[in-house]
C-alpha positions, 0 to 999 in steps of 0.5 A: 371729512369736513362733514364728519367733524360735525358728527354727521353720518357720511358715505363716500362713493368713488368709482373709476371707469377704466380707460380704453386701455384698461387703466384705472386708479384709486381714491383721490380723484383726477388731481391725485392719480392722473392730474396735478400730482403726477403732472408736477412730478414729471415737470420736475423731472424735466426741470432737473434735466435742464438743471444738468445742462445749466450745471456745467456753466456753474462748474459741475464736471461729468463725462458719463452720458446722461439718459433719462429712464421713463420706467424709473420715473413712472414707477417712482411717481406711481409709488407715491400716488399709491401712498396717497391713495392709502392715506385717504382711505385711512383718513376716512376710516379714522373719521368714521366716513363710510367709503365704497368703491362703488358707482352711485346713481339716483333712482328717486328722491333722497335715494341712490342705487349703489353698485359696488365694484366688487360684486357680480355684475351678471346679477346686477346686485346693488344696494339702495341708500337714502340720505338727507343731502347729496354732494355731487363731485364726479369731476370730468374725464378726457373727451375722445376725438370721435374719429376713426381710430381714436380709442384704438390708437390714442391715449389720454392724460389718464393713460400717460402717467402710468404708461409702462413704456416711453411714449417716443415721438408724440403728437399732442392733439389740443392746446389746453393747459393739460396738453401744453404741460404734458408736451412740455415735460415730454420734450424736456425728457428728450422726446420729439413732440408736436402739438396740433392746435385747433384754434388758440392756446390756453383758452380762458387764460390771458392770451398775451401770456398764452402766446408768449408761452407758445413762442417759448415752447417752439423755441425750445423744440416743440413743433406746433401745427396750427388750425388743424384737427385730426380726421382719422388715426391709424397705421400708415397702411390704413391711412394711405387711401384716405390721404390720397382722397382728402386734403386738409386746406389750412394756412397754405399747407395742402395736407398734413400727416404726422407719423408718431409712436403715440398720439395723445388726445387732450381735446377737452374733458366731459363732465361725468353727469349724464349717467348718474340719474340726475334726470330721475330727481330733476337736477338740471344740467347744461345739455350741451356740456353736461355741467351743472348750474348752481347758485352762489351756495353750490345748490342745484335747482333741487334743494337737497342736492349740491355740486362742487368741482369741475362739473359746475357751469361757468366755474373754475376747474381747479382742485383747490377750488373744489376743496374750498367750495366743499369745506365752506358749503359744509360749514354753512350747512352744519356750523352756522357759517356764512362765507361763500367761495370766491371764484374770481381771486383764485391763484393757479399755475400752468406748469409749462416749461416757462411756468405761468402763474395767474390770479384774478382777471385776464386782460381780456376779461378785465376789458369786458367787465370794466371797460378798456378805459377803466383799466391800466396794465403795467408790465415788465420783462426780467432775467432770472439771476440763475439763468444769467451764468448759463446765458439762458433765455434773456428777456423771456420771463415776464410779469404784468398786473391789471389795475382797476382805475376807478377803484384806486388802481386796485390790482384785479389781475396778476400774471407772471411767466418765469421759474417757480411761478406758482410759489411767487403767485401764491404770495401775491394772491393773499395780497390781492384777496386783501385788496392790494392797490398799485401804490401798495405794490410799489411801496413793497420792498422786493427780495433781492435777487429773486424773480418775485422782486 
């Protein structure tokens, strides 16, 4: 859409390979269909359940049994997503961007083979398209475990948000932000949830905060199995012989078996780069991860091919980052702009039951980059006013900033745990972009009585 503003002839190829359960979706990518949007809406469903409990202390009286209906929720969420899919198609058409629900694959310099989803695959009909420049934004898909029974018995986040029945007792395999967010709203809806953790929670995030999130989730009904990985998934009868011969040794536990209605796999994601013909045009990828190295202008080693989003090596995997990088790239190419994407001062929020907002460096990364002697960390616990009347979770919310002593105590990291963490973090992110210092932060008058204060 940005390129079309400059009267460039643009084609968008978007194709979704169905999940092992056969699920697919419309235009808009992971965020809209199986990511940020449905995740936040289901998180909101869980928050409303908590609000119902709190409301009694605020004088609300109701006697009828309160139950959650999974199908009502998913139908409402999917209807909204459908409206977004349609909106994107209309926007592309209005901007005269050619959209094809098709799979693209490089076959030579400046040339892609386009296989539309609606043609007859038996005859392998395809079209060749040539272009001056290409932008790869294929994103990632969930990685399956590679163990017996994973695709037969497990589902991923690609399946959860449109699941036509309540998942019931659930084992979440993995401890990334996607895994913990989903585990959080599932338990908030009243389900029995266990999280199987291979090593640490929220790899890449501030570990002080990550551990506080884990403690909070455990206190609110989520069971954690730590330092375990699954080796086989199946019915009780299929696993009987395996359990007789294999014992998992970890943390003093001889073996661990989880019987669940559903096993959910969030064991990382794989970049969708290995089947689009990059080798045909010489684009280098990280052979281990499939990620694409680019320079600071999102340009690959092939000058006319660029890349943005989750497929970039050593960059943040966040939708707003991909959007910003893409817009700035197009403005540099066609509008004479020079601004490059900032991949450091990026605000984000993890929508776990206790929300986590962050911007800038984690404490671990700050120490690594600037040296422990050159940073100062300020922190505090707080109790949201709205939690006081229902006497809920005193001293669990937490905030800290990381400052660079050598640079006038400039704030290089911001972290907050508490309700509406995303709304709070967005405001501070603008200040951090402007070079906020500890002195300026101290001189800012707080809004009383809110969590941001």
